[in-house]
C-alpha positions as CSV (number, residue, x, y, z in Angstrom):
1,M,3.4,-0.6,8.5
2,K,3.4,3.2,8.8
3,I,3.5,5.5,6.0
4,K,4.4,9.0,6.8
5,S,3.6,10.6,3.4
6,V,2.3,9.6,0.1
7,Y,3.4,11.2,-3.3
8,K,1.6,11.3,-6.3
9,P,3.9,11.8,-9.2
10,A,3.2,13.9,-12.6
11,S,5.2,11.5,-14.8
12,L,7.2,8.3,-14.7
13,E,10.3,10.6,-14.6
14,D,9.0,12.6,-11.6
15,A,8.4,9.1,-9.7
16,Y,11.9,8.0,-10.9
17,Q,13.5,11.1,-9.6
18,E,11.5,10.8,-6.1
19,L,12.6,7.2,-5.8
20,L,16.1,8.0,-6.1
21,K,16.0,10.6,-3.3
22,S,16.0,8.1,-0.4
23,S,16.3,4.5,0.5
24,K,13.2,5.3,2.5
25,H,11.1,6.2,-0.3
26,V,9.1,3.1,-1.9
27,L,7.0,2.6,-4.8
28,M,3.5,1.6,-4.1
29,A,1.6,-0.4,-6.5
30,G,-1.4,-2.5,-5.2
31,G,-0.1,-2.3,-1.7
32,A,-1.4,-5.9,-0.8
33,W,2.0,-7.4,0.5
34,L,3.6,-4.0,1.4
35,R,1.0,-3.3,4.1
36,L,1.8,-6.6,5.8
37,S,5.4,-5.2,6.7
38,N,6.5,-3.8,10.0
39,R,8.5,-1.2,8.2
40,T,8.2,2.6,8.5
41,V,8.2,4.3,5.1
42,E,9.1,8.0,4.9
43,K,7.3,8.5,1.4
44,A,5.1,6.0,-0.5
45,I,5.2,6.9,-4.3
46,D,1.8,6.0,-5.5
47,L,1.9,4.7,-9.2
48,G,-1.8,4.6,-9.7
49,C,-2.0,7.8,-11.5
50,L,0.4,7.1,-14.4
51,D,-1.8,5.1,-16.5
52,L,0.3,1.9,-16.3
53,A,-2.8,-0.3,-16.0
54,F,-3.4,-1.8,-19.6
55,I,-3.2,-5.0,-21.8
56,N,-2.3,-4.1,-25.3
57,D,-2.4,-6.5,-28.2
58,T,0.3,-5.6,-30.8
59,A,1.3,-7.4,-34.0
60,E,4.3,-9.3,-32.2
61,A,3.5,-9.1,-28.5
62,V,1.0,-8.7,-25.6
63,E,2.2,-5.8,-23.4
64,I,0.8,-5.9,-19.9
65,G,1.1,-2.7,-17.8
66,S,2.7,-3.1,-14.4
67,M,-0.2,-1.6,-12.6
68,T,-2.8,-4.1,-14.2
69,T,-4.4,-6.3,-11.5
70,L,-4.4,-9.9,-11.5
71,K,-8.2,-10.2,-12.1
72,A,-7.9,-8.1,-15.1
73,V,-5.2,-10.2,-16.7
74,E,-6.8,-13.3,-15.5
75,D,-10.1,-12.2,-17.3
76,S,-8.1,-11.1,-20.6
77,E,-9.1,-13.1,-23.7
78,I,-6.0,-11.7,-25.4
79,V,-3.6,-13.1,-22.4
80,S,-5.8,-16.4,-22.5
81,G,-4.6,-16.9,-26.2
82,L,-1.0,-17.1,-25.2
83,Y,0.5,-20.6,-24.3
84,D,-2.7,-22.3,-23.7
85,G,-3.7,-19.6,-21.2
86,I,-1.5,-20.8,-18.5
87,L,-1.0,-17.2,-17.1
88,P,-4.7,-16.8,-16.4
89,A,-4.9,-20.2,-15.1
90,A,-2.3,-19.6,-12.4
91,L,-3.7,-16.4,-11.6
92,S,-7.0,-17.8,-10.9
93,Q,-5.7,-20.1,-8.4
94,I,-4.4,-17.2,-6.2
95,V,-6.4,-16.8,-2.9
96,G,-9.7,-15.0,-3.6
97,I,-11.2,-12.4,-6.1
98,G,-11.0,-9.7,-3.6
99,L,-7.2,-10.0,-3.2
100,R,-6.8,-10.4,-7.2
101,N,-8.5,-7.2,-7.6
102,V,-6.2,-5.5,-5.5
103,V,-2.6,-7.2,-6.2
104,T,-0.9,-5.6,-9.4
105,I,1.2,-7.9,-11.8
106,G,4.2,-5.7,-11.7
107,G,4.4,-5.4,-8.1
108,N,4.3,-9.1,-7.6
109,V,7.1,-9.6,-10.2
110,V,9.4,-6.9,-9.0
111,A,9.0,-8.0,-5.3
112,R,10.6,-11.6,-6.5
113,H,8.2,-13.2,-4.0
114,G,9.2,-16.9,-3.3
115,F,5.7,-17.8,-3.2
116,S,4.7,-16.4,-6.4
117,D,2.5,-18.3,-8.9
118,I,3.1,-15.6,-11.4
119,I,6.8,-15.6,-11.9
120,T,6.8,-19.3,-12.8
121,P,4.6,-19.2,-15.9
122,L,5.9,-15.8,-16.9
123,L,9.5,-17.4,-17.0
124,A,8.4,-20.2,-19.0
125,M,6.7,-17.9,-21.4
126,N,10.2,-15.9,-21.9
127,A,8.5,-12.6,-20.6
128,Q,10.3,-9.6,-21.0
129,L,10.4,-6.7,-18.6
130,K,10.6,-2.9,-19.8
131,F,12.0,-0.7,-16.9
132,Y,12.1,3.1,-17.1
133,D,15.7,3.4,-16.6
134,K,17.2,0.1,-17.6
135,G,15.0,-0.6,-20.3
136,L,14.4,-4.1,-21.5
137,L,15.5,-7.1,-19.2
138,S,14.1,-10.6,-19.6
139,L,12.6,-11.8,-16.5
140,H,15.2,-14.5,-16.3
141,E,18.0,-11.7,-16.2
142,Y,16.1,-9.7,-13.4
143,L,15.7,-12.5,-11.2
144,E,19.4,-13.1,-11.4
145,T,20.0,-9.6,-10.0
146,R,20.6,-8.7,-6.4
147,G,19.7,-6.1,-4.0
148,K,16.7,-3.4,-3.9
149,T,15.4,-2.4,-7.4
150,T,15.8,1.3,-7.9
151,D,13.8,1.5,-11.0
152,I,10.3,1.5,-12.3
153,L,8.7,-1.3,-14.2
154,E,6.4,0.0,-16.7
155,K,5.4,-3.2,-18.6
156,I,5.6,-6.9,-19.2
157,I,6.0,-8.0,-22.5
158,I,5.2,-11.6,-23.9
159,A,6.0,-12.3,-27.7
160,K,3.2,-13.9,-29.7
161,V,4.5,-17.1,-31.0
162,P,2.9,-20.6,-31.8
163,S,2.9,-22.1,-28.5
164,R,1.6,-24.5,-25.9
165,G,1.8,-24.5,-22.3
166,Y,1.2,-26.5,-19.0
167,F,1.0,-25.0,-15.5
168,K,0.4,-27.1,-12.2
169,K,0.2,-25.6,-8.6
170,V,0.1,-28.0,-5.6
171,R,-1.4,-26.6,-2.4
172,K,-2.7,-27.9,0.7
173,T,-5.9,-25.7,0.6
174,A,-7.8,-23.9,-1.8
175,L,-6.4,-20.4,-0.2
176,D,-3.0,-21.5,0.5
177,F,0.3,-20.6,-1.0
178,A,1.8,-23.3,-3.1
179,V,3.8,-26.1,-2.2
180,I,5.4,-26.2,-5.5
181,N,4.3,-24.7,-8.9
182,V,5.5,-26.0,-12.1
183,A,5.2,-24.4,-16.0
184,V,6.3,-26.3,-19.1
185,T,6.1,-24.6,-22.4
186,K,6.7,-25.9,-26.0
187,T,7.6,-23.3,-29.0
188,E,9.3,-23.7,-32.3
189,A,12.5,-22.8,-30.1
190,G,12.2,-25.7,-27.8
191,F,10.9,-26.3,-24.3
192,N,11.0,-24.1,-21.4
193,I,10.6,-25.6,-17.7
194,S,10.2,-23.4,-14.6
195,V,9.6,-24.4,-11.1
196,G,8.6,-22.0,-8.2
197,S,7.7,-22.0,-4.5
198,R,10.6,-24.2,-3.7
199,P,9.8,-22.2,-1.3
200,S,12.3,-19.8,-3.0
201,V,11.3,-17.9,-6.4
202,G,10.8,-19.5,-9.6
203,M,14.0,-20.7,-11.7
204,L,14.5,-22.1,-15.0
205,C,15.6,-25.8,-15.3
206,E,18.2,-25.0,-17.8
207,T,20.1,-28.2,-17.9
208,A,16.7,-30.3,-18.5
209,M,15.9,-27.9,-21.0
210,A,19.0,-28.3,-23.0
211,L,18.8,-32.0,-22.6
212,L,15.5,-31.8,-24.5
213,N,16.3,-29.0,-26.9
214,K,19.4,-30.8,-28.4
215,A,17.6,-34.1,-29.0
216,S,16.6,-35.1,-32.4
217,N,13.8,-37.4,-31.0
218,I,12.0,-37.2,-27.8
219,D,10.5,-40.3,-26.3
220,E,9.1,-41.2,-22.8
221,N,12.6,-42.2,-21.7
222,L,14.0,-39.1,-22.5
223,V,11.0,-37.3,-21.0
224,D,11.9,-39.4,-17.6
225,K,15.6,-38.3,-17.7
226,A,14.6,-34.6,-18.2
227,A,12.1,-34.8,-15.3
228,R,14.6,-36.1,-13.2
229,C,17.3,-33.7,-14.3
230,A,15.0,-30.9,-13.6
231,A,14.2,-32.0,-10.1
232,D,17.9,-32.6,-9.4
233,S,19.2,-29.2,-10.6
234,L,17.2,-27.3,-8.1
235,K,17.6,-26.7,-4.5
236,F,14.5,-27.4,-2.4
237,S,13.9,-26.4,1.3
238,D,11.5,-27.3,4.0
239,N,8.9,-25.3,5.5
240,H,5.4,-25.8,7.2
241,R,3.8,-26.7,3.8
242,G,6.1,-29.5,2.7
243,S,9.6,-30.8,3.1
244,G,12.3,-30.2,0.3
245,D,12.1,-34.0,-0.5
246,Y,8.5,-34.0,-1.2
247,R,8.8,-30.8,-3.2
248,R,11.8,-32.6,-5.4
249,T,9.3,-35.5,-5.9
250,L,6.5,-33.2,-6.8
251,T,8.4,-31.5,-9.2
252,E,9.6,-34.7,-11.0
253,V,6.1,-35.8,-11.4
254,Y,4.6,-32.7,-12.7
255,V,7.5,-31.8,-15.0
256,K,7.1,-35.3,-16.4
257,R,3.3,-34.7,-16.8
258,G,3.6,-31.4,-18.5
259,L,6.2,-32.6,-21.1
260,L,3.9,-35.7,-21.8
261,Q,1.0,-33.5,-22.4
262,L,2.8,-31.0,-24.6
263,L,4.2,-33.9,-26.7
264,D,0.6,-35.6,-26.9
265,L,2.1,-38.7,-25.5
266,E,-0.6,-38.6,-22.6
267,E,-4.1,-37.2,-21.8
268,K,-4.3,-33.9,-20.1
269,A,-2.6,-34.4,-16.4
């Protein structure tokens, strides 16, 4: 990648207006993945000077600034208190500490990487995204949008509710991207199930969630049915890490294990 110039904005408004000036202007967060591209960037807008690295604990939510590094989120006791700590657990399995000290949570989310181990738990945690121009969007809504994002993510918001969580990443080696990743959460509102690295970006398994959340009683037979439904509702593809059929099988297995664990029908899986 070649960067012709770097712009240091004085404010979010300044950064936003500079971004709109040209399709060849890009936001620079951690830059870990941007530097691997072959593109030429006319102007990189450095967000590092805009105080977007923070973790705030409010009465109703935890707010994570978009420029907060993965390692800072991983080490946060505040974030660890949400959903049985599935977000820090997911982050701790991403390559090495050196990379996690560089990659920002906002940069990873906005990029919608298919291999992301971050999007999957955030989806299951009903994360909200606060953009400078568009305001609040759910992560689910954001992932449904298409095309380049001409906006600046300010923070990720996770509501503080009584909750439990399960996360599983399957990988070939300790430093590899996931073959599949699965997150299951349970709150008073019901279950959320998300699956990523299919190898495309994470998605909610809405049909399986509806099956569980409409049931008056959930037993192991319904868990089996929901796990099969989750796997059957998604599209899986082949790559050098695994086949689509293998990913489908893994999804059914780990969705089932997650549900059983959260229902206290099985020991930790």
